[in-house]
Phi, psi and omega in degrees: 000321181298322180300318181294329183273332184267086185300328180292346179255003183304304184298314182296317180297315180298314180295316181298315180294321179296317179298315180296317179295323181293341177264335188212110176247040183250000182241114185302314182296320177297318179298314181298313180295316180298317179293320177300314180297319179296325178288316181284324188242023184302329180294333180289337182286343183278355178240151176295157183229115175285158178292154176300147183295329184273005180229093184293342181271351181288154183259163177272137179248131178285163175295146176253154176273159178299324180297322178296318181295312181295321179298318179293321176298319178296318178298319178296321180294328180274357180299150178294345180273349184281130176251187183297322179296315179295321179298319179288325175297317179298318179299316179298317181291325175296320176295316178299316179294321178301314179295319179298313181293323178296317177297321178295325177292323183283334184246000000 
């Protein structure tokens, strides 16, 4: 919930969760939160993300391609932890990301 309210952390949260998910798809709650963030904040992943000013130990994240984002969502959907509800959520988020990325290309 905090991620949704703290707009200044949107890009950093999306990048951090994507990085964490690409390394570890063994925790169901992490997958759900990460996939939700990627769906809601997917446009932030297409730009590089500097670390937050108040955290000198945080790392800089490079921009990701739309293909990388979609590929990670597909990997999460094929995870042994994914159930039918998660598969339908993933399908909805893939559709949302497709529309988001298409709008970014057009404008």
